[in-house]
MIMARPA-556851 format. One record per residue (C-alpha): chain; residue in one letter; x, y negated, z. Coordinates in Angstrom, 3 decimals. Example, Ala and Ser with C-alpha at 12.3 -4.5 7.8 and 13.67 -1.06 7.14 Angstrom:
 chaine residu        X        Y        Z
      A      a   12.300    4.500    7.800
      A      s   13.670    1.060    7.140
This chain:
 chaine residu        X        Y        Z
      A      m  -12.373  -16.062    6.455
      A      k  -12.735  -19.583    7.446
      A      v  -11.598  -19.494   10.973
      A      s  -13.455  -23.055   11.582
      A      e  -16.554  -21.359   10.853
      A      a  -15.985  -18.158   12.575
      A      a  -15.117  -19.972   15.830
      A      g  -17.942  -19.457   18.385
      A      d  -20.250  -17.819   15.999
      A      s  -20.781  -14.112   16.893
      A      t  -23.130  -13.610   13.770
      A      y  -20.403  -14.963   11.120
      A      k  -19.548  -12.336    8.583
      A      p  -16.382  -12.924    6.534
      A      k  -16.838  -12.166    2.775
      A      t  -16.192   -8.860    1.506
      A      i  -12.914   -8.626   -0.785
      A      s  -12.751   -4.621   -1.341
      A      t  -14.685   -2.819   -3.835
      A      l  -16.806   -1.321   -1.091
      A      n  -16.037    2.137   -2.273
      A      g  -13.717    4.783   -0.585
      A      r  -11.521    3.506    2.367
      A      t   -9.205    0.477    2.558
      A      t   -6.435   -0.023    4.821
      A      c   -3.378   -2.313    5.674
      A      s   -4.164   -5.579    3.886
      A      f   -2.033   -8.694    3.896
      A      f   -2.444  -12.268    2.313
      A      m    0.074  -12.974   -0.282
      A      p    2.291  -15.961   -0.106
      A      d   -0.046  -17.855   -2.430
      A      g   -2.696  -17.734   -0.128
      A      k   -4.793  -16.680   -3.167
      A      h   -4.438  -12.953   -3.496
      A      i   -4.367   -9.877   -1.013
      A      l   -2.328   -6.708   -0.845
      A      y   -3.989   -3.700    0.311
      A      a   -4.646    0.094   -0.098
      A      s   -7.576    1.878   -1.140
      A      t   -9.187    5.063   -2.063
      A      h  -11.932    3.705   -4.255
      A      e  -10.461    5.279   -7.669
      A      g  -10.851    8.448   -6.069
      A      g  -14.645    8.296   -5.658
      A      e  -17.540    5.946   -4.201
      A      s  -17.533    7.996   -1.024
      A      c  -15.108    7.652    1.797
      A      p  -12.907   10.545    2.250
      A      h  -13.887   12.765    5.164
      A      m  -12.192   11.361    8.259
      A      p  -11.020   14.218   10.553
      A      d  -10.740   14.064   14.414
      A      l   -8.177   11.343   14.963
      A      r   -7.451   12.638   18.491
      A      a   -7.419   16.513   17.835
      A      g   -4.858   18.382   20.117
      A      g   -4.340   15.090   22.066
      A      k   -2.346   13.445   19.272
      A      y   -3.384   10.521   17.210
      A      l   -3.316   11.737   13.531
      A      w   -3.538    9.380   10.465
      A      p   -4.988   11.292    7.632
      A      i   -2.885   11.339    4.363
      A      f   -5.563   10.820    1.679
      A      e   -3.981   11.582   -1.748
      A      t   -6.280    9.019   -3.368
      A      y   -4.819    6.052   -1.633
      A      d   -2.942    3.310   -3.996
      A      i   -2.108   -0.246   -3.644
      A      y   -3.369   -3.153   -4.986
      A      i   -3.555   -6.979   -5.345
      A      a   -6.837   -8.610   -5.394
      A      d   -7.824  -12.269   -5.569
      A      l  -10.083  -13.624   -2.998
      A      k  -13.240  -12.973   -4.777
      A      g  -12.564   -9.150   -4.701
      A      n  -11.047   -8.899   -8.273
      A      i   -8.358   -6.486   -8.467
      A      t   -5.419   -8.391  -10.502
      A      k   -2.648   -5.606  -10.118
      A      q   -2.703   -2.015   -9.476
      A      l    0.803   -1.491   -8.016
      A      t    0.864    2.245   -7.518
      A      d   -0.790    5.032   -9.659
      A      a    1.523    7.985   -9.022
      A      p    0.069   11.066   -7.964
      A      g   -0.360   11.213   -4.015
      A      y   -0.792    9.071   -0.936
      A      d    0.306    5.453   -1.547
      A      a   -0.373    3.218    1.394
      A      e    0.688    1.269    4.375
      A      a    2.079   -1.536    2.442
      A      v    4.175   -4.182    4.478
      A      l    4.926   -7.694    2.730
      A      s    8.296   -9.120    3.045
      A      p    8.786  -12.253    4.762
      A      k    9.318  -13.926    1.431
      A      g    6.442  -12.173   -0.449
      A      d    8.753  -10.715   -2.810
      A      k    8.953   -7.101   -1.774
      A      i    6.783   -4.364    0.023
      A      v    7.679   -1.654    1.811
      A      f    5.098    1.307    1.774
      A      t    4.673    4.941    2.550
      A      s    4.506    7.536    0.001
      A      d    4.682   11.333   -0.430
      A      r    5.400   11.172   -4.050
      A      s    8.527   12.977   -3.390
      A      g    7.002   15.669   -1.851
      A      d    7.538   14.412    1.834
      A      l    6.392   11.069    3.666
      A      e    8.872    8.544    3.087
      A      l    9.204    4.809    2.698
      A      w    9.715    3.253   -0.550
      A      i   10.574   -0.227   -1.789
      A      m    9.043   -2.104   -4.327
      A      g   10.515   -5.491   -5.482
      A      n   10.078   -8.608   -7.726
      A      l    6.818   -9.313   -6.863
      A      p    4.665  -10.291   -8.694
      A      l    6.511   -8.809  -11.482
      A      i    5.657   -5.553   -9.640
      A      w    7.099   -2.826  -11.857
      A      d   10.550   -4.472  -12.623
      A      t   12.528   -2.828   -9.714
      A      m   11.764   -0.242   -7.540
      A      a   14.197    1.572   -5.309
      A      a   13.501    4.603   -2.972
      A      p   13.242    6.654   -1.024
      A      f   14.951    5.823    2.289
      A      s   14.881    7.237    5.690
      A      v   14.605    5.542    8.805
      A      p   16.442    4.526   11.036
      A      m   19.449    5.388    8.821
      A      a   18.815    3.923    5.204
      A      r   21.382    6.138    3.399
      A      n   20.060    7.869    0.564
      A      w   18.886    5.300   -2.203
      A      y   18.554    5.507   -5.869
      A      s   17.036    3.338   -8.492
      A      a   14.257    4.389  -10.502
      A      p   12.116    3.045  -13.147
      A      a    8.809    2.044  -11.569
      A      d    6.436    3.180  -14.476
      A      p    5.387    6.602  -13.420
      A      k    5.495    7.873  -16.798
      A      l    9.236    6.808  -17.280
      A      q   10.299    8.302  -13.904
      A      k   13.078   10.965  -13.591
      A      k   14.417   12.820  -10.822
      A      l   17.554   10.854  -10.221
      A      p   20.371   12.067   -7.693
      A      n   20.758   10.194   -4.578
      A      t   23.703    8.037   -4.416
      A      k   25.256    7.744   -0.949
      A      t   25.947    4.310    0.644
      A      t   27.270    3.107    3.790
């Protein structure tokens, strides 16, 4: 978005970067200023997954759509890298200050946990996870390619 063009112009509409299919969430500009990081359900179908009542029972509920995956796209909307493709929910990615790692939420282990992916943009070189907040005690290293991942025992650290 060009802020100078948008300022004071209520009709300004920024260029769409997503695929316009499915839902998208949690986007960040990459440090190079030429790419964005975001999560999308577009590979799960053209339509948006059904959105339940987010305030049911007086609580805010965030739906966990199993078709969310995390992507990097250029500013023209071309996906340059798919970062996740494991079955289940992968979204809510946050970029580190240096732009070399992301922390994201995934249920790939059977429970919602935070995972770290490092060495961006060489995305699949290192991945450590899961860890629990606030006590980051259970870490293990795992090959990031889902075809190579094995169930590894947790190693206690202090």
